[in-house]
TILUM-798593 format. One record per residue (C-alpha): x, y, z. Coordinates in steps of 0.2 Angstrom, whole numbers, plus 2048, in hexadecimal, padded with zeros to 3 digits. Layout:
BEGIN
XYZ/...
% end
This chain:
BEGIN
D05ADDBFA/D10ADAC09/D17AECC09/D06AF3C07/CFFAE9C16/D0FAEEC21/D0CB00C1B/CFAAFFC21/D00AF9C32/D0BB09C34/CFBB13C31/CF0B09C3D/CFDB09C4C/D00B1CC48/D13B18C48/D1EB27C4C/D2EB1DC47/D32B0DC3F/D42B04C40/D47AF7C33/D55AF0C28/D59AF6C17/D51AE7C0F/D40AEEC16/D42AFFC0F/D34AFEC02/D28AF7C10/D2CB05C1D/D2CB13C10/D1BB0DC0A/D15B0FC1C/D1BB21C1C/D12B25C0B/D02B1CC11/D03B26C21/D03B36C17/CF4B31C0D/CEAB28C1B/CF2B2FC2B/CE3B39C30/CEEB47C36/CFCB3CC3D/D0DB41C36/D17B34C2C/D22B29C36/D34B2CC37/D3FB1EC30/D4FB16C36/D57B09C2A/D66AFFC2F/D6FAF1C26/D6AAE0C2B/D75AD3C34/D7CAC6C28/D78AB5C2F/D84AA7C34/D85AA1C22/D8EAB1C1D/D82AB5C0F/D6FAB6C13/D68AC2C20/D67ABAC32/D57AB1C33/D50AA4C3F/D47A9DC2F/D57A9BC26/D5FA93C35/D6EA9FC35/D6AAA9C44/D71AADC55/D61AACC60/D60AB7C70/D5BAA8C7A/D6AA9EC74/D75A98C83/D85AA2C86/D90A95C7F/D84A92C70/D84AA4C6C/D97AA5C6E/D9AA96C62/D8EA9DC55/D98AADC54/DA8AA3C52/DA0A9AC43/D9DAAAC39/DA9AADC2A/DB8AB7C2D/DB2AC4C21/DA4AC9C2D/DAEACCC3D/DACADFC3B/D99ADDC36/D96AD3C46/DA0ADFC51/D95AEDC4A/D84AE6C49/D84AD7C56/D90ADDC63/D8DAEFC61/DA0AF3C63/DA5B05C61/DACB0BC50/DBDB0DC58/DBDAFAC5E/DB7AF5C4D/DC4AFFC44/DD1AF6C4F/DCAAE5C4B/DCBAE9C38/DDDAF0C3A/DE2AE0C43/DD9AD5C36/DE3ADEC28/DF3ADCC32/DF0AC9C32/DEAAC6C43/DE2AB5C44/DD0AB8C40/DCCAABC4D/DD2AB6C5B/DC8AC5C54/DB9ABBC53/DBBAB5C65/DBBAC7C6B/DABACBC61/DA3ABAC67/DA7ABFC79/DA0AD1C76/D90ACAC6F/D8EABDC7D/D92ACAC8A/D84AD6C83/D77AC9C85/D7DABEC93/D89AC9C9E/D9CAC9CA0/D9EAB9CAB/D94AAEC9F/D9DAB5C90/DAEAB2C98/DA8AA0C9D/DA2A9DC8B/DB3AA3C84/DBCA97C90/DB1A88C8B/DB3A8CC79/DC6A8CC7B/DC6A7CC85/DBCA73C78/DC2A7AC68/DD4A7FC6C/DD9A73C79/DCEA65C72/DC6A61C83/DB6A5AC7D/DB0A57C8F/DB0A6AC92/DA2A6CC85/D97A60C8D/
% end
């Protein structure tokens, strides 16, 4: 019933476009079909489907409920640290879907990864890009420095 109710919502709000992740395809396309049948002259919505962001656990989609999410209201240092905690295999995924880096930058990360560059260094670049996106350059740089102090130089006081 969920997809039917979500589809009906598309009819009632007279949606022109609906954005969603690939796991919502059935629900969103059901909305399009219901708009054709009940739309009362309104054109069916356009649909944009994107892959979902894999959560911090590396397996499930990112979700606050699953407690594997980077939240927009996380502090800069918390956001930076969460990105650093993702599995190495997700570096390019996070570069693409969390940091919104260019395809050229992502290709360079993937090349460096294949060449054996330490994944920690690649994640650090992505973590800084994500943090910069939501908190600005100066806070991202400060978060990087704090992370380095705590985890590389073992300066526990820097994390306090």
